[in-house]
N, C-alpha and C positions, 0 to 999 in steps of 0.2 A: 183885782188887787195887783199892785205893782210888784215886779221881781226886783229883789234887792241883792247887792253884793253881799250883804251881811247874813243872808239866809243860811248859807253854809256854815258859817261861824256859830250861828245861834243853834243849828243842829248838833254841832260839835259840843257846844255847851250842855245841850240836853243829855248827850251820851255821857259826858264827864260827870254829870250829877248822879249817874248810876254807879260810878266807881266808888271805892272806899274813900278816896280823897274827896270826891263830890259829896258823899254822905257826911263827911266830917265838916265840910264847908257849910252844908245845910244846917247841921247841928249848931255850928258856931254863930252863924249870922241870923237865921230865923226871920228874915224880912221878905216882902214881896216887892219886886221892882217892875214897873210897867216902862217899856221902851216904845216910844213913838218914833219910828224911823221913816224919814221922808227921802225919796229918791234923789231929789235936787234942792227943794225949798221947803223949809219948815211950814207945816200946816197944809201941804198940798200932797195928795195921794199917800198919806202916812199909812204905814203898816204897824200894827201894834203887836208886841211880844210881851209876855209875862215871864219874868225869871222868878219862880216861886221858891225861895230858899227857906220856906216853912215845910214844903212838901218834897222838895228836890226835883222840880220839873221845869221845863221851858215850854210855853204854850204860845202858838200863834193865834192871836185873837184877844178879845176883851177878858178881863179877870172876872171871874163869877163868884168870888169869894168875899165880896164887899169892896172896900177901897184898898188899892195898893199903898205900901208904905211910902214909896217914892216914885215919882213920875219923872222920866227924862225924855226930852225931845231932841233928836239928833238928825243931822243930814247923814245919809248912808255913808259916805266917804269919811266923814268925821268920826262916825261910830267905829268903823273899821280901823282907822288909824289909832284911836285911843285904845280899843280892845287888843291890838297887836303891839302896843307900846311905842308907836311911831309918833304920837301926839300927846302932849301934856294936857290933861283935862282942863286946866286953867286957860290954855290957849283956846280950846274949843269954846269954853264958856264966853271968852271975850269976842269970839267970832259969831256965835249964834246958839250955842247949847242953852236949852231951857230946862228947868227942873222945878218940881214942887215936892214938898215932903209933908208927911202926917206923923213923923217922929217927934215925940216930945220927951225931954229929959226929966 
């Protein structure tokens, strides 16, 4: 499994979800996100993370609770820039960000 620059950030997210603010976020959002993060090129050596905002957890690996609500595919550098506010997600989408969703209104 590839080592990602994003690994530390996702560990911090996991910790944040244990705080009062993280628990409030979990209660408010209630969705499961799958992040497929590639070191350099989408679809190559991707590492999967699940951000479970139903249970308040971040898991490295496949989701075992059915289908996630939203699936994003990022290059590692792009994910870091979006997560730290250095890149607008619309710019990433135009570059190569991919997503799919099971959310219906």
